[in-house]
LOKOL-505972 format. One record per residue: x, y, z of N, C-alpha, C in turn. Coordinates in steps of 0.02 Angstrom, whole numbers, padded with zeros to 5 digits, always signed. Layout:
LOKOL-505972
XYZXYZXYZ
...
//
This chain:
LOKOL-505972
+04289+01050-02092+04339+01022-02073+04372+00984-02088
+04340+00959-02127+04368+00902-02215+04411+00937-02248
+04388+01028-02279+04406+01040-02319+04460+01058-02275
+04497+01060-02217+04552+01083-02211+04602+01014-02201
+04573+00979-02207+04618+00913-02211+04660+00927-02275
+04609+00923-02304+04627+00895-02389+04686+00964-02404
+04682+01006-02386+04712+01088-02399+04778+01073-02363
+04780+01044-02311+04840+01054-02281+04858+00981-02316
+04869+00948-02349+04885+00878-02387+04917+00891-02452
+04879+00947-02478+04908+00983-02535+04949+01011-02518
+04933+01078-02461+04987+01121-02473+05066+01090-02455
+05069+01036-02407+05109+01007-02396+05153+00989-02463
+05096+00969-02527+05144+00908-02569+05159+00985-02607
+05140+01037-02597+05147+01072-02680+05211+01140-02650
+05228+01128-02572+05275+01177-02549+05332+01160-02573
+05346+01071-02573+05419+01058-02588+05452+01086-02663
+05483+01131-02698+05506+01158-02731+05560+01132-02777
+05524+01106-02824+05561+01074-02874+05572+00983-02899
+05518+00963-02855+05542+00891-02820+05503+00871-02888
+05450+00903-02919+05449+00836-02989+05510+00845-03070
+05576+00908-03027+05620+00891-03090+05663+00879-03068
+05669+00851-03019+05743+00813-02979+05719+00735-02977
+05681+00714-02996+05659+00650-02968+05696+00583-02985
+05756+00542-02928+05777+00506-02943+05757+00436-02900
+05700+00431-02871+05710+00368-02854+05632+00359-02796
+05611+00343-02818+05510+00316-02783+05521+00262-02739
+05489+00263-02695+05490+00167-02643+05407+00181-02612
+05376+00146-02643+05306+00115-02618+05296+00037-02577
+05265+00080-02517+05234-00013-02505+05174-00002-02452
+05133-00077-02453+05085-00060-02380+05111-00108-02348
+05087-00092-02282+05093-00172-02246+04993-00177-02229
+05002-00241-02233+04930-00265-02167+04937-00311-02130
+04902-00294-02064+04928-00334-02001+04853-00354-01992
+04848-00402-02003+04784-00431-01953+04800-00451-01894
+04766-00478-01861+04792-00474-01755+04713-00491-01718
+04732-00535-01663+04688-00552-01611+04715-00534-01556
+04676-00495-01505+04705-00472-01449+04631-00491-01387
+04661-00457-01330+04628-00460-01279+04634-00363-01231
+04592-00360-01223+04609-00291-01168+04571-00292-01096
+04578-00277-01021+04541-00288-00986+04481-00201-01004
+04515-00173-01042+04482-00101-01023+04498-00059-01064
+04471-00071-01133+04495-00045-01200+04496+00032-01194
+04472+00062-01153+04448+00123-01179+04442+00157-01120
+04493+00135-01054+04483+00163-00995+04447+00209-00969
+04365+00152-00964+04308+00156-00944+04311+00146-00887
+04234+00181-00846+04236+00159-00766+04177+00106-00758
+04189+00083-00703+04133+00014-00683+04168-00054-00690
+04119-00081-00716+04142-00160-00715+04125-00194-00785
+04146-00243-00784+04146-00291-00849+04158-00262-00893
+04210-00228-00908+04216-00195-00974+04283-00228-01021
+04301-00293-01008+04346-00323-01032+04310-00366-01105
+04353-00358-01140+04331-00395-01208+04390-00413-01252
+04371-00467-01302+04420-00507-01350+04406-00452-01399
+04449-00450-01451+04428-00408-01508+04496-00450-01570
+04453-00423-01630+04510-00440-01711+04523-00388-01718
+04573-00359-01742+04609-00290-01766+04640-00324-01855
+04631-00253-01901+04680-00241-01950+04683-00190-01970
+04782-00197-01965+04799-00136-01973+04819-00124-02047
+04793-00062-02093+04857-00048-02155+04879+00013-02180
+04933+00007-02175+04976+00052-02174+05040+00069-02228
+04996+00123-02289+05046+00136-02370+05075+00174-02341
+05121+00175-02373+05198+00210-02367+05201+00231-02449
+05242+00292-02466+05262+00314-02526+05326+00360-02499
+05373+00368-02544+05425+00407-02520+05449+00421-02601
+05486+00480-02613+05534+00501-02670+05577+00522-02630
+05647+00505-02664+05705+00517-02655+05734+00561-02721
+05769+00599-02711+05800+00649-02768+05860+00686-02685
+05913+00693-02756+05967+00706-02698+05977+00772-02663
+05936+00824-02660+05946+00865-02603+05855+00883-02566
+05825+00809-02588+05738+00820-02569+05707+00757-02553
+05671+00744-02498+05648+00688-02496+05581+00692-02476
+05518+00685-02489+05446+00675-02487+05406+00596-02472
+05390+00622-02425+05366+00541-02400+05306+00563-02345
+05254+00523-02386+05182+00533-02393+05161+00451-02337
+05155+00450-02267+05132+00378-02246+05053+00405-02216
+05022+00321-02199+04945+00322-02180+04938+00288-02145
+04899+00269-02109+04858+00207-02052+04808+00230-02038
+04770+00137-02067+04688+00152-02045+04691+00082-02011
+04645+00089-01941+04671+00027-01897+04591+00014-01886
+04563-00025-01887+04483-00078-01848+04508-00129-01816
+04473-00115-01759+04478-00193-01695+04374-00183-01697
+04355-00255-01713+04298-00272-01683+04288-00299-01636
+04272-00266-01570+04277-00323-01521+04208-00362-01511
+04230-00413-01481+04182-00459-01469+04108-00467-01428
+04119-00426-01377+04076-00380-01329+04083-00318-01285
+04055-00301-01251+04028-00242-01242+04044-00170-01277
+04065-00182-01355+04100-00128-01390+04070-00126-01461
+04064-00044-01484+04055-00076-01550+04111-00057-01583
+04146-00071-01641+04190-00065-01679+04227-00008-01651
+04301+00007-01677+04316+00064-01668+04400+00067-01739
+04387+00113-01734+04420+00150-01813+04474+00211-01785
+04538+00200-01827+04586+00267-01794+04605+00262-01870
+04623+00332-01879+04657+00358-01944+04709+00402-01937
+04755+00394-01991+04839+00447-01993+04861+00448-02057
+04842+00524-02077+04908+00546-02115+04940+00583-02103
+05009+00548-02144+05056+00610-02123+05111+00606-02195
+05120+00694-02199+05184+00714-02249+05229+00753-02246
+05270+00730-02252+05336+00742-02229+05403+00768-02276
+05421+00841-02289+05464+00847-02356+05523+00882-02302
+05594+00845-02332+05667+00869-02290+05685+00900-02369
+05716+00959-02350+05749+00988-02406+05836+01005-02406
+05858+01013-02426+05940+01032-02433+05947+01114-02496
+05924+01146-02463+05929+01202-02535+06019+01214-02544
+06042+01228-02485+06135+01250-02526+06162+01198-02446
+06220+01199-02463+06270+01171-02388+06248+01190-02322
+06234+01246-02325+06235+01284-02270+06144+01266-02220
+06094+01281-02250+06036+01287-02260+05978+01201-02259
+05978+01185-02214+05904+01119-02212+05824+01143-02199
+05793+01120-02235+05722+01137-02234+05688+01079-02198
+05619+01085-02182+05593+01049-02162+05499+01068-02159
+05449+01003-02182+05388+01048-02161+05357+00977-02161
+05287+00968-02105+05253+00887-02089+05203+00920-02084
+05156+00893-02087+05086+00887-02097+05036+00810-02078
+05023+00821-02025+04991+00769-01971+04890+00766-01958
+04868+00715-02003+04807+00726-01989+04777+00641-01974
+04742+00662-01904+04714+00619-01848+04650+00600-01835
+04620+00543-01848+04561+00547-01807+04544+00499-01760
+04567+00495-01690+04537+00415-01671+04519+00436-01592
+04479+00386-01564+04447+00383-01509+04497+00395-01460
+04472+00442-01384+04505+00471-01339+04505+00407-01280
+04546+00395-01263+04561+00324-01203+04558+00280-01243
+04580+00261-01311+04586+00206-01327+04666+00200-01316
+04699+00136-01333+04765+00119-01301+04809+00166-01332
+04807+00167-01410+04865+00214-01441+04877+00281-01438
+04820+00329-01393+04811+00371-01382+04810+00430-01343
+04905+00392-01308+04943+00445-01272+05002+00413-01301
+05035+00448-01341+05126+00454-01382+05120+00371-01377
+05060+00357-01425+05083+00295-01464+05124+00286-01517
+05069+00295-01575+05091+00294-01642+05101+00362-01654
+05110+00414-01621+05151+00472-01626+05188+00467-01670
+05219+00522-01704+05287+00519-01730+05336+00585-01683
+05389+00562-01669+05428+00606-01658+05437+00675-01660
+05440+00739-01619+05421+00782-01650+05360+00830-01665
+05304+00751-01645+05221+00795-01661+05213+00781-01571
+05183+00839-01543+05159+00826-01486+05116+00781-01473
+05123+00744-01437+05058+00684-01420+05008+00728-01387
+04936+00719-01398+04886+00740-01356+04859+00687-01313
+04847+00731-01260+04872+00703-01179+04756+00670-01177
+04720+00720-01157+04651+00750-01132+04609+00678-01109
+04678+00696-01045+04679+00613-00987+04611+00631-00951
+04576+00713-00952+04493+00718-00922+04438+00668-00958
+04461+00652-01051+04406+00639-01082+04395+00555-01053
+04453+00547-01057+04466+00442-01045+04422+00426-01009
+04370+00380-01037+04323+00336-01046+04259+00349-01063
+04259+00439-01086+04213+00456-01128+04197+00437-01197
+04240+00410-01220+04248+00359-01304+04222+00416-01337
+04252+00486-01342+04241+00553-01381+04276+00536-01458
+04296+00540-01481+04328+00567-01568+04354+00619-01574
+04413+00630-01578+04459+00677-01561+04493+00665-01632
+04479+00747-01677+04504+00752-01744+04551+00785-01759
+04621+00822-01755+04657+00845-01761+04712+00836-01833
+04740+00898-01828+04760+00940-01883+04863+00975-01857
+04907+00945-01873+04973+00969-01855+05007+00966-01895
+05019+01070-01896+05085+01069-01977+05134+01089-01929
+05186+01091-01983+05243+01122-01942+05304+01124-02016
+05340+01211-02004+05387+01207-02052+05452+01228-01993
+05497+01214-02021+05563+01214-01981+05626+01219-02036
+05685+01273-02000+05747+01265-02039+05782+01289-02006
+05841+01252-02028+05932+01283-01995+05969+01326-02052
+06012+01354-02036+06048+01381-02075+06120+01378-02033
+06184+01353-02036+06235+01369-02013+06256+01465-02052
+06283+01489-01985+06302+01541-01998+06395+01567-01979
+06431+01505-01964+06502+01485-01992+06507+01404-01971
+06579+01389-01959+06585+01343-01944+06577+01306-01891
+06534+01338-01836+06519+01355-01762+06468+01379-01710
+06437+01410-01776+06353+01458-01734+06309+01431-01800
+06246+01426-01784+06201+01397-01819+06129+01461-01801
+06089+01438-01830+06018+01451-01803+05954+01424-01852
+05892+01401-01784+05856+01385-01820+05798+01417-01801
+05728+01434-01853+05694+01435-01836+05608+01389-01856
+05564+01391-01815+05524+01344-01838+05419+01369-01794
+05374+01367-01861+05311+01379-01852+05267+01311-01828
+05225+01318-01808+05156+01280-01801+05105+01283-01793
+05044+01273-01842+04988+01262-01814+04942+01219-01793
+04898+01211-01752+04874+01152-01729+04805+01160-01729
+04749+01100-01757+04677+01102-01733+04649+01046-01725
+04618+01044-01668+04586+00989-01630+04500+00999-01621
+04464+00945-01639+04416+00925-01661+04376+00872-01624
+04309+00897-01568+04304+00833-01521+04235+00830-01552
+04207+00767-01554+04119+00749-01571+04079+00775-01529
+04067+00751-01476+04027+00761-01423+04049+00808-01366
+04110+00834-01336+04114+00903-01318+04153+00941-01362
+04123+00967-01428+04162+01031-01481+04144+01094-01430
+04096+01095-01399+04097+01162-01356+04134+01218-01298
+04153+01138-01289+04206+01148-01214+04271+01121-01244
+04288+01101-01285+04364+01062-01292+04374+01082-01358
+04354+01114-01422+04386+01131-01475+04425+01173-01457
+04494+01176-01485+04531+01228-01484+04569+01239-01574
+04593+01288-01582+04657+01324-01622+04737+01349-01586
+04770+01310-01618+04848+01339-01582+04900+01366-01619
+04927+01379-01632+05001+01411-01664+05057+01445-01647
+05104+01425-01650+05179+01466-01618+05219+01474-01668
+05278+01484-01621+05349+01488-01660+05392+01481-01643
+05470+01473-01643+05523+01463-01603+05586+01469-01650
+05636+01513-01605+05675+01540-01634+05743+01505-01575
+05802+01490-01612+05858+01447-01579+05930+01473-01601
+05976+01490-01555+06047+01510-01576+06081+01442-01549
+06128+01417-01580+06163+01374-01550+06243+01377-01597
+06295+01355-01530+06347+01366-01543+06394+01288-01526
+06439+01271-01568+06472+01227-01555+06529+01211-01520
+06536+01214-01467+06588+01223-01415+06630+01170-01452
+06648+01087-01471+06697+01047-01483+06673+00996-01554
+06691+00960-01553+06655+00906-01581+06583+00858-01567
+06584+00870-01506+06558+00824-01472+06502+00860-01431
+06487+00912-01416+06464+00970-01369+06426+01013-01400
+06387+01031-01399+06350+01096-01412+06275+01144-01363
+06292+01205-01365+06261+01232-01311+06224+01289-01367
+06150+01316-01340+06153+01365-01352+06057+01396-01332
+06034+01456-01341+05988+01481-01322+05913+01467-01371
+05863+01464-01346+05799+01464-01370+05729+01510-01339
+05703+01533-01378+05665+01567-01374+05556+01542-01435
+05513+01552-01370+05465+01513-01412+05397+01551-01374
+05355+01562-01428+05285+01596-01414+05231+01537-01447
+05155+01555-01399+05126+01516-01429+05039+01545-01414
+05006+01518-01448+04928+01521-01415+04872+01490-01444
+04852+01474-01416+04788+01405-01402+04721+01460-01394
+04664+01452-01445+04605+01489-01421+04547+01437-01430
+04518+01436-01365+04465+01382-01368+04394+01426-01381
+04350+01359-01388+04292+01392-01437+04270+01440-01404
+04212+01481-01412+04157+01525-01363+04192+01561-01319
+04166+01535-01246+04173+01591-01174+04239+01544-01125
+04270+01495-01189+04304+01452-01151+04399+01520-01149
+04396+01544-01221+04448+01583-01185+04504+01577-01230
+04560+01623-01198+04637+01606-01253+04672+01600-01198
+04742+01564-01201+04800+01554-01194+04869+01584-01220
+04899+01625-01196+04961+01625-01234+05013+01601-01172
+05066+01595-01219+05145+01536-01179+05199+01584-01194
+05247+01591-01175+05305+01620-01191+05367+01589-01144
+05405+01560-01201+05461+01529-01150+05520+01546-01161
+05573+01539-01127+05646+01537-01121+05675+01487-01103
+05729+01469-01128+05750+01414-01096+05821+01413-01152
+05872+01385-01092+05950+01372-01125+05950+01292-01144
+05975+01274-01205+05999+01206-01238+06068+01175-01242
+06062+01114-01226+06137+01091-01232+06113+01018-01283
+06194+01000-01303+06202+00925-01325+06273+00884-01313
+06284+00852-01315+06338+00817-01297+06335+00727-01309
+06391+00696-01323+06418+00655-01327+06459+00623-01300
+06429+00594-01271+06488+00560-01188+06528+00510-01206
+06536+00468-01278+06572+00417-01282+06509+00388-01335
+06564+00348-01369+06559+00300-01406+06467+00288-01441
+06445+00248-01378+06385+00232-01372+06320+00296-01344
+06358+00321-01291+06289+00377-01255+06293+00453-01287
+06230+00476-01289+06223+00551-01315+06160+00580-01258
+06176+00635-01235+06129+00661-01213+06112+00738-01230
+06050+00771-01242+06032+00836-01254+05952+00852-01204
+05971+00917-01210+05909+00950-01169+05909+00996-01163
+05857+01043-01118+05841+01107-01118+05808+01130-01055
+05823+01177-01010+05801+01203-00973+05786+01294-00953
+05704+01290-00935+05689+01366-00948+05629+01377-00906
+05603+01437-00923+05541+01461-00876+05505+01469-00936
+05428+01459-00928+05370+01443-00968+05328+01531-00926
+05297+01577-00971+05262+01619-00914+05205+01608-00962
+05137+01605-00923+05065+01598-00960+05030+01653-00925
+05007+01674-01005+04967+01747-00984+04878+01716-01005
+04820+01684-00967+04748+01652-00990+04702+01694-00951
+04649+01677-00994+04587+01688-01005+04530+01646-01012
+04562+01582-01009+04547+01511-01026+04486+01494-00995
+04451+01461-00974+04411+01431-00926+04433+01370-00880
+04479+01357-00839+04527+01291-00811+04582+01277-00838
+04625+01336-00863+04681+01349-00877+04739+01347-00829
+04791+01332-00827+04853+01376-00802+04863+01425-00811
+04905+01476-00760+04884+01554-00784+04960+01567-00740
+05007+01517-00746+05064+01526-00678+05132+01530-00706
+05181+01540-00702+05224+01554-00731+05284+01475-00678
+05305+01428-00733+05342+01378-00695+05391+01359-00750
+05449+01314-00723+05500+01280-00760+05477+01236-00810
+05514+01225-00856+05500+01200-00916+05558+01186-00935
+05559+01117-00983+05619+01108-01029+05607+01017-01024
+05657+00992-01066+05650+00924-01072+05732+00906-01079
+05751+00832-01076+05790+00789-01071+05794+00744-01123
+05856+00709-01147+05850+00632-01176+05925+00614-01148
+05945+00545-01115+05981+00521-01134+05972+00448-01173
+06017+00444-01201+06011+00370-01262+06063+00350-01252
+06076+00295-01274+06130+00217-01288+06100+00181-01351
+06155+00214-01380+06145+00186-01476+06197+00132-01469
+06183+00070-01472+06248+00016-01492+06237-00047-01553
+06266-00069-01547+06259-00136-01613+06198-00169-01611
+06179-00187-01539+06133-00237-01541+06071-00213-01517
+06097-00152-01469+06043-00125-01413+06014-00057-01444
+05948-00023-01391+05968+00047-01401+05928+00058-01343
+05932+00108-01320+05907+00142-01247+05913+00191-01239
+05837+00239-01205+05825+00292-01181+05790+00327-01151
+05793+00374-01115+05771+00391-01054+05756+00467-01080
+05673+00494-01077+05662+00558-01078+05622+00572-01063
+05591+00645-01041+05574+00691-00980+05541+00746-01012
+05505+00793-01013+05477+00840-01014+05447+00881-00988
+05427+00946-00968+05367+00989-00963+05364+01042-00984
+05290+01060-01003+05300+01102-01069+05213+01124-01046
+05188+01168-01075+05111+01179-01078+05108+01182-01128
+05036+01132-01139+04986+01072-01199+04915+01085-01194
+04908+01131-01253+04820+01113-01242+04802+01042-01224
+04729+01042-01157+04713+00969-01159+04640+00957-01194
+04624+01014-01218+04561+01020-01253+04512+01029-01189
+04465+00979-01167+04426+00985-01089+04443+01000-01041
+04494+01011-01028+04558+01006-00959+04592+01084-00979
+04585+01119-01034+04619+01185-01060+04675+01180-01069
+04718+01217-01052+04805+01230-01079+04829+01216-00992
+04873+01187-00981+04891+01140-00934+04971+01135-00939
+05014+01120-00872+05072+01111-00886+05094+01017-00893
+05102+00995-00939+05106+00942-00950+05176+00883-00958
+05168+00841-00879+05230+00814-00853+05246+00756-00894
+05293+00707-00919+05306+00653-00934+05357+00626-00939
+05387+00583-00925+05440+00539-00908+05427+00457-00935
+05502+00438-01002+05481+00389-00997+05554+00357-01012
+05551+00302-01050+05608+00251-01042+05562+00212-01132
+05639+00188-01153+05639+00144-01227+05683+00107-01233
+05666+00058-01245+05722+00019-01246+05709-00063-01310
+05766-00061-01348+05759-00130-01398+05827-00166-01381
+05807-00232-01398+05870-00269-01413+05876-00338-01456
+05926-00327-01507+05916-00371-01579+05936-00417-01556
+05885-00497-01527+05904-00539-01510+05960-00591-01579
+05935-00596-01644+05948-00627-01672+05958-00592-01746
+05958-00613-01799+05952-00594-01850+05886-00581-01882
+05822-00636-01840+05785-00612-01860+05728-00608-01816
+05741-00594-01745+05740-00573-01695+05726-00531-01648
+05699-00452-01621+05711-00409-01574+05650-00427-01523
+05665-00372-01470+05635-00368-01415+05629-00307-01409
+05581-00266-01372+05565-00207-01346+05533-00193-01286
+05535-00146-01267+05485-00110-01216+05489-00042-01189
+05431-00007-01176+05417+00063-01177+05389+00073-01098
+05397+00124-01092+05356+00139-01028+05339+00217-01015
+05291+00264-01022+05287+00322-01006+05242+00354-00954
+05247+00376-00908+05235+00420-00870+05203+00485-00894
+05133+00508-00869+05124+00581-00892+05053+00602-00842
+05071+00656-00838+05006+00720-00789+05012+00759-00823
+04941+00791-00806+04911+00834-00831+04887+00900-00772
+04912+00963-00782+04903+01013-00723+04948+00982-00653
+04999+00957-00654+05026+00944-00576+04998+00885-00549
+04927+00854-00537+04913+00811-00511+04824+00774-00517
+04786+00863-00534+04694+00857-00553+04680+00888-00599
+04625+00897-00623+04613+00946-00676+04557+01012-00624
+04602+01060-00656+04580+01136-00643+04500+01138-00661
+04452+01109-00709+04410+01120-00722+04363+01071-00671
+04376+01002-00666+04352+00940-00635+04377+00926-00587
+04396+00955-00510+04444+00952-00465+04433+00898-00443
+04367+00849-00446+04401+00767-00422+04425+00754-00468
+04445+00754-00539+04485+00702-00590+04504+00715-00576
+04565+00670-00544+04661+00661-00566+04680+00637-00637
+04725+00674-00650+04753+00652-00718+04840+00641-00712
+04830+00577-00690+04898+00535-00687+04910+00465-00734
+04922+00472-00784+04953+00406-00823+05011+00386-00821
+04994+00305-00820+05030+00264-00847+05047+00194-00883
+05072+00212-00950+05076+00148-00999+05119+00112-01020
+05141+00071-01015+05194+00018-01015+05179-00046-01068
+05224-00065-01102+05213-00140-01171+05280-00141-01166
+05262-00235-01215+05314-00247-01216+05301-00292-01293
+05371-00295-01339+05330-00301-01381+05409-00371-01416
+05375-00431-01439+05416-00500-01468+05391-00463-01554
+05465-00455-01563+05451-00476-01672+05486-00525-01692
+05465-00545-01735+05506-00639-01774+05489-00599-01845
+05546-00593-01886+05528-00576-01941+05543-00671-01990
+05500-00685-02017+05453-00747-02047+05511-00741-02114
+05500-00701-02139+05525-00703-02230+05564-00638-02246
+05561-00604-02304+05546-00537-02308+05520-00475-02299
+05473-00519-02281+05414-00476-02297+05354-00498-02251
+05361-00541-02195+05331-00573-02176+05344-00581-02095
+05322-00549-02071+05323-00515-01989+05276-00549-01925
+05283-00595-01869+05245-00608-01836+05280-00563-01779
+05216-00542-01741+05208-00479-01675+05171-00518-01590
+05209-00519-01561+05159-00513-01490+05187-00463-01449
+05123-00437-01428+05129-00356-01365+05084-00372-01338
+05133-00343-01250+05069-00354-01187+05066-00282-01158
+05042-00273-01142+05030-00195-01125+04998-00192-01062
+04995-00153-01015+04974-00123-00958+04967-00046-00947
+04910+00001-00919+04907+00034-00913+04850+00076-00866
+04867+00148-00848+04820+00136-00781+04809+00223-00756
+04777+00257-00742+04748+00321-00722+04757+00303-00643
+04803+00329-00624+04812+00326-00536+04758+00394-00504
+04749+00377-00439+04714+00415-00383+04655+00432-00416
+04634+00426-00461+04562+00456-00479+04514+00444-00428
+04464+00489-00434+04407+00490-00373+04347+00430-00398
+04342+00414-00487+04301+00385-00511+04329+00320-00519
+04292+00243-00520+04296+00191-00527+04343+00174-00579
+04389+00166-00593+04412+00166-00657+04470+00120-00663
+04449+00050-00671+04516-00015-00669+04560+00007-00730
+04614-00020-00718+04680-00030-00744+04654-00084-00810
+04703-00043-00864+04682-00093-00926+04745-00124-00918
+04746-00216-00946+04810-00247-00975+04786-00308-01006
+04819-00326-01045+04802-00349-01120+04841-00366-01147
+04836-00395-01213+04880-00419-01272+04866-00425-01339
+04904-00443-01390+04884-00446-01458+04934-00488-01507
+04928-00517-01513+04962-00585-01569+04952-00564-01643
+04995-00540-01709+04975-00548-01783+05021-00562-01803
+05014-00538-01872+05048-00530-01914+05047-00478-01948
+05094-00491-01997+05116-00417-02051+05156-00417-02103
+05116-00424-02153+05152-00411-02217+05152-00366-02273
+05217-00374-02305+05225-00295-02328+05217-00322-02430
+05164-00266-02464+05166-00270-02525+05211-00235-02542
+05250-00233-02602+05275-00160-02647+05342-00179-02610
+05376-00135-02623+05451-00115-02598+05459-00134-02540
+05480-00211-02514+05520-00213-02443+05550-00197-02397
+05602-00148-02418+05617-00112-02375+05601-00048-02334
//
């Protein structure tokens, strides 16, 4: 597994053609963020006496190589939480390599590789630090087990303009998930591709069609799930501030995997966003078939909102909420476990200097309607972040 990790990182760096010959600018920085916090149920466990305070340290390096037609970005994150009672230390890691190129005026290319290692059920394990375009793992049926999930997600895509109004795009992905304790019933590999056609109707509006195919192979007798999706897509700019884009279609599922869904169902996504000079706001929703490890391949539904406002030149306030369900309302493999999850947070950030920031975050999480005694998680964190290297 470790060899695959390093192989993916090397491949992502080598695939960018001509990078070394057109170097124009480099940027390198490291953010170091110590903090203290409290959580009433930090790993979404069951029972009582689950709360603990903790000390935390996050280290986030970033390297950018900027050229006239290409950009290579490598980022990492190492996070350590040292709990004062009830729990051993917890760590999580992420390394991302992102390449964007423009080989011609009509063609754009992109490749990204993400390597992750985190404890399932920890605060940032669902839709937390995941980058846009990288599917968030859910694994709600394993919350409270403190199992560790290691993953690789690699994707490549391109888009090409056929004319002033018409364009096509295509993408491929490969996904690996490995679990420490539940490997025999949760490990899987996934791969897939999409192809899209788009037509610009006006300066603000675009429509299109998309087809996608994916396959998820589970270890041993768990079997395989094949997913075929066709959808219509559209995007438009409503006015100076508001935009909306999304897709609507149907997914057909052919599965021999134990516990996985096997039915056809509507799928799609929608994003309604407002971007202003001082504030940003987005409402998002999606429904798609995703692998969930222990719970097989399921329809994962989510609806969320993100908001941020710049209160002054140095101060920003933000908030987010995400509601997620797996497989409708409950696990197909373990019928007594319901899989409905809500997470909310609010963050205050104050820039004290060019390199130093103060951050305060409050959070609330809950798995609803479970047959197990799973208390809600509420808490917060107060910390500082200092940037070494390039301050941008």
